[in-house]
N, C-alpha and C positions, 0 to 999 in steps of 0.2 A: 423481719424488722428492716424496712427500707429507709431511704434517706428522710431527713426531717426538714420541714419548712422552717427556716430561721425565725419567721414571725411567730411560730408556735412555741418557741422556747420561753420558759418561765425564769424568773429571777432565782438566784442562788448559785451554788457551785463552789469548788475549791480547787485552786491550781495545784499541780503536783511539783512545782519547782520554785516556790516563792521564798524559801528560807533565806536566800542570799540577798534578796532585794528589799530595799527600804520602802518601796511603794509599788502600787500596781502598774500594769502596762498602760500606755497611752491608748485611747480609744482606737486610733488609726492602726496601731499594732495589733490590738485585740481583734479588730475586724478582719485584718489580713490573715492573722494566725489561726483563727478558729476553723475547725474542720468537722465538728460534730454534726453539722447539718447534712453532711454526706457520708461520713464514716460511721454513723450510728448503725448502719446495716451490718457492721462487723460485731455488734454486741453479742450475738449468740456464740460466736467463735472465740471472742475474748473471754466469755464466761466459761466455755469449755476448757480453754487454756488455763484459766484461773483455778479450776478444780484440780487439774493435773499438777499445777504448781503448788497448790495447798498440800496435796499428798506428798510431794517430794520434800517440802519443808518439814512436814511431820516426820518423814523417815529420817531427815537430817537432825531431828531432835529440837527443831525450832518451833514446833507447835505441839502442844499436848494433845492427847486423844480427844479430850473434851473440846479444846479449841478447834481441832480439825472438824469434829462433828458439827459444831456450831457454825463454822465457816462454810462448810459444804451445804448445810441447810439454808444459810443466808443466801448463798449463790443460787440455789434452786429457787428460793422465794423471789429473788431479784429477777431471775430469768422469767418466771411466770408473770411477774408484774410488768416486765418489759413487753412480753408477748401480748399481754392484755391491754397495753397502753396505759397502765396505771403508774408506771415510772417512765419519765421522759427526761431527756437532757435539758439543761437550762441554758440561759443566755451566757452564763459565766463558765459553763463547762467547755473547756477548750477543745476536747476531743472525746471519743468514746471511752477511752481509758479513764479520763478524769471523771466523767459522768458515772461510770460504774463503780469507781472507788467511793464516790460520794454516796451511792446507793448502799454500799457495804457499811460505810461509816454510820449511815442512818439506822442500819439494822443491828450493828455489832458494837458501835462505839469505837473505842481505841483499838479493839481487836481487829477491826476492819482495815487498819493501817498496816498490820503485820504482813499482809499478803504481798506487799510491795518489795519485801526483802528479796534480794538475789535476782531481780529482773528490772528491766528498763523499758520505757515505751519503745525504744529502738528494736529490741528483740520481740516485744509484744506485738507491735504492728506488723512486723515481718512474718510472724507466726500466724496472726489473725488473717492476713491477706492471703497467705498460702492456703489456709483452711477454707476460706471463703471461695477462692477461685477453684480449688479442687472439688469442692462441693457443687458449685454452680456449673463446672465443666461437665459433670454428669447429667445435670439438668439439660444443658445444651445438647449433649449427646443424645438424650432421650428424644428431644425435639428433632434433631437431625434424622434419627431413625424413623420418626413419624412421617417426615417429608419423604424420606427414601421409600418407606412403605407405600405412600400414596403413589409415587412414581412406579413402583414395582407392580402395584395392583392395576394401574392403567396399562402398563406394559404387557401384563398377562392377557389383557383383552385384545391386544394388538400385536401378538407375536408374529402374525403373518400379514398384517395390514400393509399394503404397499404405500410408499410415500417417496417424494423426491428428496434425495440426499443432496446437500449443498456444500460447495466450497466457494469462498469469496461472495457468499450470498447469491450465487448463481447455481442453477440446476446442474448437478454433476452426474450422479448415478442413482438408480433406485435403491432404496433401503426399506426395511420394515419400520413402521412407526414405533413398534416395541423396542427396536434397537436404538432408535433416537432417544426414547425416554430413558432407557437404561444407561445411555451415555451421560445422562445427568446424575445418575445414581453413583457412578464410580468416583466422581470428584467428592461426593458426600462421604463415601467410604474412606477416601484419603483424609478428609477432614476429621473423621472419627479416629483414624490411625494417628493423626497428629496430636489429637487430644490425649489419647492414651500414652503416646510417647512423652508428651509434655508432662503428664501426670507423674510418670515415673521419675522424671528429673525434678519435679516440684515437691516430691515427697521427702524433703529434707527439713528437719525441724530446727529453727533458729533459737528456740527458747532455751535459756541458760547461757546465752552469749552476753547478756547484760547490755551495756551501752556499746561496748566494742571489745572488751578485754576478758569476758567471762566473769566468774565470781569466785571470791575467796570462801564462800559458804560451801558446805559439802553437798552440793546438788547432784542430781543424776540425770543429765540431759538425755541419755540413751533411753532410760525408762520413761521419761516424759514424752519423748518422741513416739515410743511404742504406744503409750496410753492415748495419744492424740491421732493415731492411725498413720503416722509417718514411717517410712522405711528405715530412716537413720537420723541421727543427730548431725548437726552441722560440724564439719571437721575443722573449721577455722572461724573463730568468733568475729574477726573483723569482716571477713567476707560475708558471714551470716547476716549481719545488719546492713551491709552495703549492697548486697545482691538484689537486683530487681530484674535479672534475666528472666525469671519465671513470669513476671508481668509482661515484659516485652514479647516473650515467646508465646504466651497466651494470646496477646493481641495480634501477633502474626497469624496464629491459627484462626482467630476470629476474622481478621481481614481477608485471609484466603477463603474462608467460608463465605464472607460477604461477596467476594468476587464471583464465586460459583453461583450464589443465589442471584446475583445481578445478571449473569449470563443466561440462567434459566428464565429470569424475568423478561429479558430482552426477547427470547424466543417466544414466550407466551404472548407478548405484545404483538409480535409479527403474526403468530398463528391466529390470533383473534381479529386481525385487521380484515377489512373488506377485500383487500388485495389477495390475502391468503385464504381466509375463511376455513381454516382447518379445524378450529376448535371453537366451541361456544361455552362461555363461562356461565356458571349457575348464578342466578340473580343475587343470591346471598353473598357472593364473593366478587361482585362487580359494583360499579357506581354509575350514576347518570350525570347529566349536565344540568346546570341551573338555568340554561337558556335554550338548549337544543333537546327537545323531548325524545328524539330518536336515539340518543347516544347511549352506549353501554361500554364503559371504560374499564380497562384492566389495571385499576389503580394499585392493587396489591403487587402486581408484577413491576409496575413503575416505581413504587416505593421501595421494593427490594433493590432495584437498580440504584435509586437515590441514596439509600441508607448505607450502601457499601462505602460511600465517601466518608461517612462518620467512622466506620470501622478502620478504614485505611488511615484516616486522620488521627485516630487514637493511638495507633502504632507509631506514627511519626512523632506525635507529642511526647511519648515516653522515651523513644530513642533519642530525641533532641534533648530532653531533660537530663538523660543519663550521660551523654557523651563527654562532658567535661568535668564530671564530679570527682573530687579527690576522695580517698577512703578516710573515715568510714562512713558514718551517717551524715547526711546534709539535709537541711529542711526542704531543699528542692524536691526531695522524694515524696513530700506531701502531694505532689502533682501526679503521682502514679495511680491514685485511687479513682479519681473521677473518670479518666478515660477507661479504666478497667470496668468500673461499674456501668458506664454508659454502653460499653460493648456488650456486656451481659444483658442489659435491659433491651438493647436493640435486637439482639438475636432472639430474646425471649418473646418479642412481639412479632418479628418478621417470620420466623420459622413456622409457628402454628397457622398463621394466615396463608402462607404459601402452601402448606400441607392441605388445608381446607380447600383452597382454590383448585389444586391439582386433583384432589380426590373427587371433586364434584363436577369437574368440567366434562363436557360431551365432545368426543372426537367425531368429526364428520368424515366418516370412512369414504364416502363417495367422492368428496372433494380431494382427499388425499390420493385415492386411486387414479382419479382423472389427471392429477398433476404429476404423477410419478414418471410418465414417459416424456413429458413436455420438456423441450429444450434439448432434444437429441441425447437424452440420458443413457440410451442404449448403445451409444457409439463405442464405448469400451468393450462391449460384448463382441462387436465386429472385429476389433483389433485382437482380442484374445482368441477368437475363433480362427483368425489367420495364424496366430502364433502356434496354436495347437496343430496346425498343418505345416509347420516348419518354416513359416515366413519370419524373418528377423523382425523384432518388435519395431525397430526404427522404420522399416518399410511398411509394416502393418499400420503403424501410427499415421504415416503419410497418406496411405491409401484411404484410411478411414476418414482422415481430415478432408480429403477430396470428396468423399461421399457425402459428408456433412455439408460441405460448401454447395454441392449440387442440389441437395435437398432444400437448403436454405434459399437458393435462387429460385427454386420452383415451388416453395412453400408446401412441401410434401414430407411424409414420414420416410424414415430409412427403409422400411419394408415396402414402400410403394414404388421404389426405383425398379426399372425394367431389368431383365437379364442382360440385355445388350449394354445398358448403361453400366451395370456392375462390371462386365468384362472389359468395357472401355476404360474404366478406372484402373483395374488390375486383373490380370488373367487368373489370379488366385481367388477372386471374388466370384464364387459359384452360387447358383440359386439356393443351395442348401443353407447358406448363411442366414436365411430368413428364420430358420429354426430357433435361433437364439434371440430373435428380435421381438421378445415379449418380456414384460416386467416379471411375470411369474417365472419364466425360465431363467431370467437373470438372477432373481432371488434364490431360486432352487440351486443354482450353480455355486452359490457361496456356502460351502460346507466346512471350511476350515474353522478351528476354534477362534472365537472372537469376531467372526464375520457376521454379515447381516442376514444370512439365510435363516428361514424359520426354525430349522432344527438347531442351528448354532445359537440362535437367540434364545430358544427354549432352554438349552443347556446353561447359557449364561444367566438366565432368569433364576434357575434353580440354585446356582452357585451364590448369586447375590442374596436370595432369600435366606439361605443357610447362614451367611455372614451376618445378616441383620438380626437373626435370632441370637447369635453370640453377643452382638452389641447391645441388645436389650438387656441381657443379663449383666453386662458390665455397667451400663448406665444406672441400674437399680442398686448397685453396691453402695452402702453407706460409707462416707468418708470419715466422719468424726464419731468415734465411739462415745457412749455416754460415760 
């Protein structure tokens, strides 16, 4: 159940707070106050919480067994009607809670109003939003795994494909392209770690806290928390309804993910350019130009860059909203949901598109291999060769720099310098240095864990693949028990 177009709302509805007021709200207030057009997506979670609340009221002796059975049946019927689009919020339903209570009243009459006992919209919305975000976090995790899988599959094909590694966007040292691709997987694994860490902190149930002071009714918040899949009940009722750390932290995780997707997108834009030409995108994951027939644009990668701004902005919005609020609940907190929903929706569309783009792209191995030694990327091999012969690195660095300068002045390769020129630069530069002046030897020399040598990259690939298997299992776990 996603957001609702305000124009689609029908007439009807009943406010939850009108008893003290002689008249209805002004139209300007109603227009500002209404949130059902976006918080309607919380309906399944509100209904799940209502089932748990009905059971706790029955255990407290406030519902008979018959009333409990009828209420649970009505909640099930209402959920089915919502899912089928047969029950929708109205223009007078202020929020999702109001709309669903109206649905219960339509089905149960006065009995539908008994469920409100012992809870407030303050603890309801805090519970619903936690349930929603915990549920959707697993969906995002599943999509992160899909993107990581696409990168891992491409990396497997290129465990020993040479490529130019860069710093400052300048050619630096040869790497394997598989190593470069896996370098984008590790940030995604950290994003997954953040989601799981966040989920552990978000697994605290506010239901039972009421408006801010708890309830005088004999409720059982611990049992409700357990029924709803939370690890614990909130230890402080004021904090329970005031806390939106879980929203801000979720948005930080989303923003950090957005940054990682943006960096991947930027590299794909470079790789597919005429200047690089390392990668060819599949036609199904690229676009053209309305005026230039020859164009093939990496729009998915560019949109990944652009949409990172929305994710960062959502985090800033919520932090700014929270920073000056007194305890407990304040209506400012209505502004927590749209940024959170937008972040979920943004990742839901960006991640599958990126995964499809990566999985279908063609890597141009010939272009990568040709570019790997360009820019004197083997210079470090010379310096390391000298170090292995006892030359202090400071001296080795200086001698290698002179060698590069000589080659640059003559527009030749490091290996093309004569023996006499080598000795003129440094008596330590012997002809045997040419043994290390190939991309393949440079890559083969990188054998330490985490380095770019083919064997080290293959080991890294296996480790990453194992971790992704564990993440698939976590992402598949249900959050909200029936």
